[in-house]
C-alpha positions in Angstrom: -22.6 -12.1 8.3 -25.0 -9.4 7.1 -22.3 -6.8 6.2 -20.4 -9.2 4.0 -23.5 -10.4 2.2 -24.6 -6.8 1.6 -21.2 -5.9 0.2 -21.1 -8.9 -2.1 -24.7 -8.1 -3.3 -23.7 -4.4 -4.0 -20.6 -5.6 -5.9 -22.7 -7.9 -8.0 -25.3 -5.1 -8.7 -22.5 -2.6 -9.7 -20.6 -5.1 -11.7 -17.4 -4.9 -9.6 -15.5 -7.6 -7.9 -14.8 -7.7 -4.2 -11.1 -7.5 -5.1 -11.7 -4.3 -7.1 -13.6 -2.8 -4.2 -10.8 -3.6 -1.8 -8.3 -2.1 -4.1 -10.4 1.1 -4.7 -10.8 1.8 -1.0 -7.2 0.8 -0.2 -7.7 -2.2 2.0 -5.9 -5.5 1.8 -7.0 -8.2 -0.6 -9.2 -10.7 1.3 -10.1 -8.2 4.0 -13.8 -8.2 3.3 -14.1 -11.9 3.6 -12.5 -11.8 7.0 -15.4 -9.6 8.2 -17.4 -12.8 8.6 -15.3 -13.6 11.7 -14.0 -10.2 12.8 -15.5 -6.7 12.8 -14.1 -4.0 10.5 -13.3 -0.5 11.7 -16.1 2.0 11.3 -14.0 4.2 9.0 -13.6 1.2 6.7 -17.4 0.6 6.7 -17.8 4.3 5.8 -15.4 4.0 2.9 -17.5 1.0 1.5 -20.7 2.9 2.0 -19.3 6.0 0.2 -18.0 3.9 -2.6 -21.5 2.5 -3.3 -23.4 5.7 -2.4 -25.3 4.0 0.4 -25.5 4.7 4.2 -23.7 2.8 6.8 -27.1 1.8 8.1 -28.0 0.3 4.7 -24.8 -1.7 4.7 -25.5 -3.1 8.1 -29.3 -3.7 7.6 -30.7 -7.2 7.1 -33.5 -5.8 5.0 -31.5 -5.2 1.8 -32.7 -8.1 -0.3 
């Protein structure tokens, strides 16, 4: 799923683990991985975007390579 791939890429670029991101935005450990099969709440996507300083559109875009 594009969202999970983009989040993992941003984590790698910023040198943080997915676990550290989940902890920082106060979501459960393993939540982001579950987004491959279920959709997160918009407010959670906004938290991730804010954490990385990107827009929600950028997180959901397939053109972030």
